VEXTIKE-557784 format. One line per 3 residues: their letters; for each residue x, y, z of N, C-alpha, C, CB. Coordinates in steps of 0.2 Angstrom, whole numbers. Glycine has a CB too. Example, Ala and Ser with C-alpha at 12.3 -4.5 7.8 and 13.67 -1.06 7.14 Angstrom:
2
AS) 66/-28/39/62/-22/39/66/-16/39/57/-22/45 | 64/-11/35/68/-5/36/64/0/39/70/-3/29
//
This chain:
333
XXX) 637/705/827/642/705/830/643/697/832/641/710/837 | 641/697/837/640/689/839/631/685/841/644/688/848 | 633/681/835/625/677/837/627/672/837/619/676/832
XXX) 622/668/843/623/660/846/618/658/847/626/659/853 | 614/653/845/611/648/843/610/643/844/611/647/839 | 605/640/850/606/634/851/613/630/856/605/632/844
XXX) 614/633/857/620/632/859/619/628/865/625/638/859 | 624/623/863/625/616/871/632/617/873/624/603/869 | 635/613/879/640/609/878/640/606/885/647/612/875
XXX) 642/594/884/643/592/887/649/586/889/639/593/887 | 650/587/895/657/585/897/654/579/900/662/591/903 | 662/572/895/658/564/898/664/565/903/659/555/891
XXX) 662/562/907/669/560/916/668/552/917/665/566/927 | 675/551/914/672/540/920/668/540/927/681/534/925 | 662/538/926/660/534/932/663/533/937/659/529/932
XXX) 662/536/945/666/537/949/665/533/956/667/545/949 | 666/529/957/664/522/965/668/524/971/667/512/964 | 664/524/978/667/524/984/673/518/983/662/523/991
XXX) 674/523/989/680/516/993/689/515/988/673/504/990 | 692/511/990/697/510/987/696/503/983/703/510/992 | 693/499/985/689/493/978/685/500/970/677/487/985
XXX) 680/503/976/676/506/969/682/511/965/668/511/970 | 689/514/965/695/519/965/696/515/959/702/519/972 | 698/505/959/703/499/956/696/502/950/702/488/962
XXX) 688/502/952/685/499/948/681/503/941/680/496/954 | 682/510/945/682/516/942/688/517/936/683/522/949 | 695/513/936/701/515/932/699/511/927/709/512/936
XXX) 696/506/928/697/500/922/689/500/920/700/491/924 | 681/507/922/676/504/921/675/508/913/671/504/928 | 669/507/908/669/509/902/661/513/903/671/503/896
XXX) 662/515/910/654/518/911/657/525/910/648/516/920 | 652/531/909/654/539/911/648/543/912/658/542/905 | 651/548/914/643/553/914/643/555/912/639/556/919
XXX) 639/561/912/636/565/904/633/573/910/627/559/897 | 639/577/910/635/583/914/634/589/907/641/587/921 | 629/592/908/629/597/903/627/603/908/623/596/897
XXX) 635/609/904/636/613/907/636/618/905/639/612/911 | 631/616/898/628/623/894/620/620/891/634/627/886 | 615/623/891/611/622/889/605/623/884/611/621/892
XXX) 607/622/877/602/629/872/601/636/872/596/628/871 | 605/638/873/606/643/874/607/650/867/610/640/879 | 603/653/868/603/658/861/601/666/861/598/654/855
XXX) 606/670/859/607/678/862/609/681/856/613/680/867 | 610/688/856/613/690/849/615/698/852/607/691/840 | 621/700/849/625/705/854/625/709/847/633/703/859
XXX) 623/715/849/625/719/839/633/723/844/615/730/834 | 634/726/839/640/729/838/641/735/843/642/729/831 | 646/735/847/647/742/852/643/740/858/644/749/849
XXX) 640/733/859/636/736/865/640/731/871/627/734/865 | 638/731/878/643/732/883/640/725/886/642/740/887 | 639/720/889/632/713/887/638/710/895/631/706/876
XXX) 633/712/901/637/707/907/631/700/906/636/712/918 | 637/696/906/635/691/907/639/687/914/635/689/901 | 632/681/916/632/685/923/628/679/925/629/694/924
XXX) 631/674/931/629/670/934/629/666/939/629/668/933 | 628/661/942/631/656/949/637/654/950/630/649/951 | 642/655/952/647/649/951/648/642/949/648/649/954
XXX) 649/638/944/647/632/938/640/634/935/644/623/942 | 637/642/933/630/638/928/633/640/920/621/643/931 | 637/642/920/638/641/913/643/645/907/632/641/911
XXX) 644/649/912/646/658/912/653/654/907/649/664/922 | 660/654/909/664/652/906/665/648/900/667/650/910 | 661/640/903/663/638/896/658/641/889/662/629/897
XXX) 655/647/889/647/648/886/656/656/883/636/650/894 | 659/656/888/666/658/885/667/654/878/672/657/891 | 672/652/883/676/648/878/675/645/871/677/644/880
XXX) 670/643/871/666/640/868/664/648/860/659/638/876 | 663/652/863/663/661/861/670/662/856/663/668/871 | 676/662/860/682/665/857/685/660/856/685/670/860
XXX) 684/652/853/686/646/848/689/641/855/693/649/842 | 689/642/861/695/637/864/689/629/866/700/641/873 | 682/634/868/680/624/864/676/624/859/677/617/869
XXX) 673/614/859/669/617/853/664/617/855/668/614/848 | 656/618/855/648/616/857/649/609/856/641/620/853 | 646/605/859/641/600/858/636/601/853/637/599/862
XXX) 631/605/850/627/607/847/625/614/848/622/602/849 | 622/617/842/621/621/841/630/627/839/617/620/846 | 624/634/835/632/635/833/634/644/834/633/631/824
XXX) 638/645/835/640/654/836/642/658/831/646/656/841 | 642/663/829/644/666/823/649/672/827/637/668/817 | 653/674/827/656/681/829/660/684/822/662/681/835
XXX) 658/690/823/659/695/815/659/690/810/669/700/814 | 655/687/808/653/680/805/658/676/803/650/681/798 | 665/674/808/665/667/809/663/661/813/668/667/810
XXX) 665/657/812/663/653/818/671/652/822/660/646/816 | 672/654/828/677/655/833/682/645/832/671/657/843 | 679/641/832/681/635/832/683/632/828/678/631/834
XXX) 683/635/822/685/636/814/686/636/811/685/636/811 | 688/644/816/693/649/812/696/653/817/689/653/805 | 702/647/822/703/650/828/708/656/827/705/643/833
XXX) 714/654/821/720/663/819/714/667/818/727/663/810 | 711/669/813/705/674/810/702/676/816/700/672/805 | 698/673/822/694/674/827/699/680/833/692/667/830
XXX) 707/677/832/710/677/837/710/684/835/716/673/838 | 714/686/829/714/692/827/709/698/828/715/691/820 | 701/695/830/696/701/828/694/699/837/688/699/820
XXX) 698/697/841/697/696/851/699/698/854/697/692/855 | 699/700/859/703/701/863/700/697/869/705/708/862 | 705/695/875/701/692/879/707/692/889/698/683/874
XXX) 704/693/889/705/696/899/703/690/901/699/703/904 | 707/686/905/705/681/911/707/682/919/707/674/909 | 705/688/924/706/690/929/710/687/935/701/692/930
XXX) 711/679/935/714/673/936/720/670/934/710/669/935 | 722/673/927/726/672/921/728/677/918/722/669/917 | 735/676/917/735/682/913/744/681/906/736/689/920
XXX) 739/684/900/744/681/894/753/687/892/736/681/884 | 751/688/901/758/693/899/764/689/901/759/701/903 | 770/690/899/777/685/900/779/689/908/784/687/891
XXX) 781/683/907/783/683/917/788/686/919/786/675/921 | 793/686/914/799/688/916/805/694/912/802/682/916 | 798/696/908/801/703/902/796/710/905/798/700/893
XXX) 800/714/905/794/721/907/789/721/900/800/730/906 | 785/724/905/779/726/899/778/729/895/775/729/900 | 784/735/894/786/736/888/787/732/881/790/738/889
XXX) 791/726/883/794/724/878/786/716/877/803/722/879 | 784/715/882/775/711/879/772/717/876/768/709/887 | 770/722/875/768/727/870/771/723/863/771/737/871
XXX) 775/727/864/781/726/858/779/717/852/792/724/864 | 779/711/858/779/706/855/774/707/853/780/702/856 | 766/709/857/762/707/855/759/711/848/759/706/860
XXX) 762/719/844/761/721/842/765/718/836/761/726/844 | 769/713/834/772/710/832/768/705/831/778/709/835 | 766/702/835/762/693/831/757/695/830/762/686/834
XXX) 751/702/830/748/701/825/746/708/822/743/698/828 | 753/708/820/756/714/814/752/720/812/757/710/806 | 754/725/818/749/730/819/755/736/817/745/728/827
XXX) 752/739/814/757/742/811/760/749/816/754/744/803 | 767/751/816/769/757/820/767/759/822/771/761/819 | 765/766/817/760/771/817/754/768/823/756/771/808
XXX) 751/763/819/743/762/825/743/761/832/737/757/823 | 752/759/833/753/756/839/758/761/844/756/750/838 | 758/765/839/760/770/844/755/774/847/765/775/841
XXX) 749/777/841/744/782/843/737/775/847/741/788/834 | 738/768/848/735/764/855/738/765/858/734/757/857 | 745/764/860/750/764/865/748/772/871/758/765/860
XXX) 748/776/868/746/783/869/740/782/873/745/787/862 | 733/782/869/729/779/873/729/775/878/726/777/871 | 729/769/877/730/765/885/732/770/889/735/757/886
XXX) 742/772/888/742/773/892/739/780/896/747/772/893 | 735/781/893/730/789/894/723/788/899/726/793/884 | 721/780/897/717/776/901/719/774/906/714/772/898
XXX) 723/769/907/725/763/912/731/767/914/727/753/908 | 734/771/912/743/773/920/746/768/918/744/772/930 | 746/768/910/752/763/914/762/765/913/751/753/910
XXX) 761/771/914/769/771/910/774/770/918/772/782/905 | 770/770/924/774/771/928/777/764/929/771/775/934 | 772/760/927/779/753/926/779/749/920/778/747/932
XXX) 781/753/919/780/753/911/788/747/908/782/765/907 | 794/752/912/799/744/912/797/739/917/808/745/914 | 794/740/921/792/735/928/793/726/923/781/737/930
XXX) 796/722/927/795/716/925/789/712/929/802/712/924 | 784/709/925/776/706/926/778/702/932/772/700/919 | 783/700/933/783/696/941/781/699/945/789/696/945
XXX) 785/708/944/787/711/949/778/718/951/796/714/947 | 774/716/948/770/721/947/763/719/952/768/721/940 | 760/723/954/756/721/959/750/720/954/755/726/965
XXX) 743/718/956/735/713/955/733/717/952/729/710/962 | 734/724/954/730/730/949/734/730/945/730/738/952 | 742/732/943/743/733/938/745/730/933/744/736/939
XXX) 745/722/936/743/716/933/738/717/925/739/711/939 | 734/718/930/725/718/928/726/724/921/719/722/937 | 727/728/927/728/737/920/732/731/911/742/747/925
XXX) 738/730/914/745/729/907/741/723/905/756/727/909 | 736/719/907/729/714/904/726/716/899/723/712/908 | 723/723/906/717/726/897/724/729/890/709/735/900
XXX) 724/730/891/732/733/886/732/731/881/739/732/888 | 737/721/885/737/718/881/730/716/875/740/713/885 | 724/713/878/719/715/874/718/718/867/716/718/877
XXX) 721/724/870/717/730/865/722/731/862/714/736/868 | 729/730/862/735/733/857/730/731/849/746/726/859 | 731/727/846/728/727/839/718/727/837/731/719/836
XXX) 716/733/843/711/736/842/704/729/839/713/743/835 | 704/725/843/698/720/844/688/720/843/700/720/851 | 689/720/839/683/720/838/678/719/844/683/714/833
XXX) 678/713/848/676/710/852/682/711/861/674/704/849 | 677/712/863/681/708/869/679/707/875/685/710/872 | 683/704/875/678/696/883/682/698/890/681/683/882
XXX) 676/703/894/680/703/902/683/695/906/674/706/908 | 684/694/911/681/685/914/686/690/919/683/673/911 | 680/693/926/685/695/930/687/702/931/691/691/929
XXX) 685/708/929/694/712/925/693/716/932/695/720/913 | 691/714/938/692/720/942/691/714/951/683/726/940 | 691/708/950/693/703/954/698/705/958/695/697/951
XXX) 697/704/964/702/707/969/707/712/971/704/704/970 | 704/720/966/704/725/966/704/729/969/702/727/964 | 708/735/974/705/739/978/701/743/976/709/740/980
XXX) 699/750/979/692/754/976/695/756/970/688/761/980 | 701/761/973/704/765/965/705/762/959/711/768/966 | 709/759/961/709/754/955/705/749/952/713/751/957
XXX) 698/749/954/692/745/950/688/752/947/686/739/956 | 688/758/950/686/761/945/692/766/942/679/764/946 | 697/763/941/702/767/934/701/761/928/712/769/936
XXX) 700/754/933/697/747/927/694/751/923/692/739/928 | 687/756/928/680/754/924/678/762/919/673/752/931 | 684/769/920/682/771/918/686/769/912/682/776/920
XXX) 692/765/912/693/763/905/692/760/898/695/762/906 | 688/754/904/684/748/898/677/756/893/676/736/905 | 675/759/897/669/764/897/674/766/890/668/770/904
XXX) 679/773/892/683/775/888/681/771/881/690/774/890 | 685/764/882/688/760/878/682/757/871/691/755/883 | 676/758/876/668/755/870/668/760/867/658/752/873
XXX) 670/768/871/665/775/869/668/779/863/665/780/877 | 676/775/861/680/777/858/678/773/851/688/776/861 | 680/767/851/683/764/847/678/758/844/689/763/849
XXX) 671/762/850/664/754/848/665/746/847/660/755/841 | 668/746/855/671/739/856/667/737/859/676/737/859 | 662/730/856/659/726/857/663/722/864/657/723/851
XXX) 658/721/871/662/719/878/658/717/879/665/722/882 | 657/709/881/655/706/885/658/706/893/656/701/882 | 653/708/897/658/706/901/655/699/908/660/714/904
XXX) 661/696/910/658/692/917/661/693/923/658/684/917 | 658/693/929/660/698/937/654/694/940/659/708/937 | 658/694/947/654/693/953/650/701/958/659/687/958
XXX) 657/705/955/656/712/955/651/715/955/659/713/951 | 644/714/954/637/718/951/638/722/953/631/717/952 | 641/729/956/647/736/954/646/737/946/656/734/955
XXX) 651/731/943/655/732/938/647/731/933/662/725/937 | 643/727/934/637/729/930/633/734/928/634/725/931 | 632/733/937/626/741/934/631/748/931/620/745/945
XXX) 638/748/934/641/754/930/643/756/923/645/755/932 | 643/748/920/647/747/912/640/743/908/655/741/912 | 637/740/911/633/739/906/625/740/904/633/735/907
XXX) 623/742/898/614/744/898/610/738/897/611/750/892 | 613/729/898/610/724/895/611/717/902/614/723/887 | 610/714/906/613/709/906/611/699/904/615/711/911
XXX) 613/697/901/613/688/903/611/686/904/615/683/904 | 606/681/911/606/679/916/606/671/915/601/682/919 | 614/668/916/615/660/916/611/656/922/624/659/917
XXX) 607/651/921/608/646/928/607/640/927/604/646/933 | 612/634/930/615/629/927/616/625/919/614/624/930 | 617/632/919/617/628/909/612/630/907/618/618/907
XXX) 608/636/909/601/641/904/599/645/907/593/638/903 | 600/649/901/596/655/903/590/657/905/595/658/899 | 590/664/909/583/665/913/582/670/915/582/660/919
XXX) 588/675/908/584/680/908/589/685/904/582/682/916 | 586/690/899/590/695/892/589/699/893/589/695/885 | 590/705/898/584/712/895/586/717/898/576/713/897
XXX) 586/721/898/592/729/899/588/730/909/587/740/890 | 597/733/912/596/732/920/590/737/920/604/734/926 | 587/743/918/583/748/919/575/743/921/583/754/913
XXX) 575/740/913/567/734/913/570/728/920/567/727/901 | 572/723/922/574/722/927/574/721/932/575/723/927 | 575/731/934/573/732/941/568/735/939/576/736/946
XXX) 563/739/935/555/738/935/552/732/937/553/739/928 | 553/727/933/549/723/936/553/718/941/545/718/930 | 558/715/944/558/713/949/559/717/956/562/709/947
XXX) 561/723/952/564/726/959/560/733/961/573/727/958 | 553/731/963/549/738/964/547/738/970/543/739/961 | 551/735/974/550/733/987/556/739/983/554/720/995
XXX) 555/745/989/560/752/989/559/753/999/555/761/982 | 563/755/1001/563/757/1008/563/762/1009/567/755/1013 | 563/765/1016/559/771/1017/561/769/1027/550/771/1014
XXX) 567/775/1029/570/772/1033/567/779/1039/579/769/1031 | 563/781/1042/563/787/1045/568/788/1055/552/789/1046 | 571/793/1054/571/795/1061/566/797/1064/574/800/1062
XXX) 562/799/1070/559/805/1070/560/806/1078/552/805/1067 | 558/812/1080/559/815/1086/555/813/1095/558/819/1083 | 550/809/1091/545/802/1095/547/798/1096/541/798/1093
XXX) 547/796/1104/551/788/1104/548/782/1105/557/787/1109 | 547/776/1105/543/772/1107/538/771/1104/541/774/1113 | 539/773/1098/533/773/1092/529/764/1092/538/776/1083
XXX) 523/763/1093/518/756/1091/522/755/1083/508/758/1091 | 517/748/1082/519/750/1075/510/748/1071/526/744/1072 | 507/753/1071/500/756/1074/501/760/1069/499/758/1083
XXX) 504/760/1062/505/766/1060/498/767/1054/515/767/1057 | 497/771/1053/490/772/1047/494/773/1040/485/782/1048 | 494/773/1037/497/775/1027/492/775/1023/502/768/1022
XXX) 491/780/1020/482/780/1019/484/779/1008/477/792/1023 | 482/777/1005/483/774/999/477/774/993/486/768/1000 | 479/775/989/471/777/983/472/770/981/472/786/974
XXX) 475/765/983/478/758/979/474/751/983/489/757/980 | 470/749/983/470/746/988/478/739/990/463/743/986 | 479/741/995/487/736/994/488/727/1001/497/744/999
XXX) 491/722/998/492/719/1000/497/718/1006/493/718/996 | 496/714/1010/500/712/1019/508/713/1012/497/700/1026 | 509/710/1010/514/712/1007/519/717/1003/514/710/1006
XXX) 512/725/1003/512/731/999/516/735/1001/507/733/998 | 516/735/1008/517/738/1015/519/734/1020/512/741/1017 | 525/737/1021/527/734/1032/529/735/1033/528/729/1037
XXX) 527/739/1040/530/746/1041/534/741/1051/522/755/1041 | 539/742/1052/543/740/1059/546/746/1061/548/734/1057 | 546/746/1067/543/750/1072/552/750/1077/535/746/1077
XXX) 559/755/1080/563/753/1086/563/759/1087/570/749/1087 | 563/763/1092/561/766/1097/562/773/1092/566/765/1105 | 564/779/1090/563/785/1085/563/781/1081/566/791/1084
XXX) 565/774/1077/565/773/1070/559/772/1066/568/769/1069 | 556/773/1062/552/768/1057/554/769/1052/545/768/1056 | 555/761/1049/556/758/1043/553/753/1039/561/756/1043
XXX) 546/759/1034/543/756/1027/547/753/1022/539/761/1023 | 544/748/1021/545/745/1017/538/743/1011/549/739/1020 | 541/745/1003/535/746/999/536/741/991/535/757/996
XXX) 527/744/990/532/743/981/529/748/979/530/734/974 | 532/751/977/533/759/974/528/757/968/542/762/971 | 525/750/963/518/751/961/513/753/961/516/750/960
XXX) 512/752/969/504/750/970/506/759/977/501/738/975 | 510/759/980/512/766/982/514/771/983/512/766/982 | 517/778/982/520/781/981/525/784/985/518/783/980
XXX) 530/784/986/537/787/993/533/794/995/548/789/988 | 526/797/990/525/802/992/520/805/998/524/803/986 | 516/800/995/510/798/1000/512/793/1008/506/792/995
XXX) 518/789/1006/521/788/1013/526/793/1016/524/783/1013 | 527/797/1012/531/805/1020/523/808/1020/539/815/1017 | 520/808/1017/514/814/1020/510/811/1027/507/815/1014
XXX) 511/805/1026/507/799/1032/510/802/1038/508/789/1032 | 517/800/1037/524/798/1039/522/806/1042/530/796/1032 | 520/811/1037/525/821/1042/520/823/1045/528/830/1036
XXX) 511/819/1045/509/822/1047/507/819/1055/505/825/1042 | 510/816/1056/512/812/1061/517/812/1066/512/808/1059 | 521/813/1063/526/814/1068/530/821/1067/531/807/1067
XXX) 536/822/1067/540/825/1068/548/822/1064/539/827/1074 | 549/823/1059/553/821/1057/560/820/1056/551/821/1055 | 565/821/1059/571/822/1061/575/821/1055/573/817/1067
XXX) 575/815/1051/581/812/1045/577/807/1040/588/806/1050 | 578/804/1034/577/800/1032/582/797/1027/572/802/1031 | 579/791/1025/584/789/1021/579/784/1018/592/787/1025
XXX) 581/787/1007/577/780/1005/581/774/998/569/784/1002 | 580/769/1000/586/763/998/581/760/991/589/756/1007 | 584/760/987/582/758/979/586/751/981/585/764/971
XXX) 580/744/978/583/736/976/589/738/974/578/731/970 | 592/735/974/599/735/973/598/730/967/605/732/980 | 604/726/965/605/722/958/607/718/957/607/725/953
XXX) 610/719/963/611/711/967/604/708/972/620/712/973 | 601/711/976/597/712/978/590/703/973/596/722/978 | 587/709/965/586/705/961/588/698/958/587/708/959
XXX) 594/698/956/597/691/955/596/688/961/605/691/952 | 598/688/967/598/686/972/589/680/971/598/693/977 | 587/686/973/577/685/970/575/680/964/574/693/965
XXX) 579/681/958/578/677/953/581/671/953/580/680/950 | 588/670/957/589/663/957/587/659/962/594/662/957 | 583/660/967/577/657/972/570/657/969/577/661/978
XXX) 570/663/964/561/659/963/561/659/956/553/665/964 | 568/660/951/566/661/944/564/666/941/562/658/943 | 564/666/934/558/672/932/550/673/932/559/672/926
//
């Protein structure tokens, strides 16, 4: 569905000089500074995939999305979306895609959203029968009925976001780009938006590219993530695989009946452990154990603890996807 080959984008800006004289010099100077926003990125996304496209601020996410939607033309490389080059076939491409930018809206500010949807129906030349069927589905999954006659300017952020997602799906696009679709939303609205995205993907087989800083969105919606940093792709693979590869460290916290426990606790293992593979810290009647689950199992640790202490309660915590991605940014893949 989407094919990106050796994609790069450079931006050229006038060179700036310090101070008042520098500002005057900058105005007349012909010197430029070239910034590489995206550098030699390649990937392929199949029809019906839900892919998380993530990176820190300034990593090049939005620039890549703008090239994939046809808003920007690459400096080099190529993009194909359902067989079209987006920036060469903008009108045809626009009829095949839907776009939602969390900070911006495509809705008409002074119109009720019902009229916005009617206008979009005419713009995209959607048949009346298809339009009614689609609006019924979108009403069901996004709960639009309660504010259908409300002008866009009077909508809450959560209502506007749901309306924006619906507007992007009026013409049943093959590909939907969601840029921060849950930004600023409360927990209940976030859950409604995530559920809607899942149902849209399952019902229509829509290919979805999701960029977000909320990694709960990624964990709940995506099976695959692409991570970019400083314009370069640094990871492309499944969430399960990245957790297995980079999320080996797990934590166990025990609350025991005994108090003032020393750190000199022995845990037996069949494998040879390094200092980093098993770290035990005690505090009062609590024992915190961080361990490499690829080297030692939870059952081995629990057996050792329960043989020596009377356990009141315990809790196990896997490494979160957020912690893994922070680690990748710090140390690389």
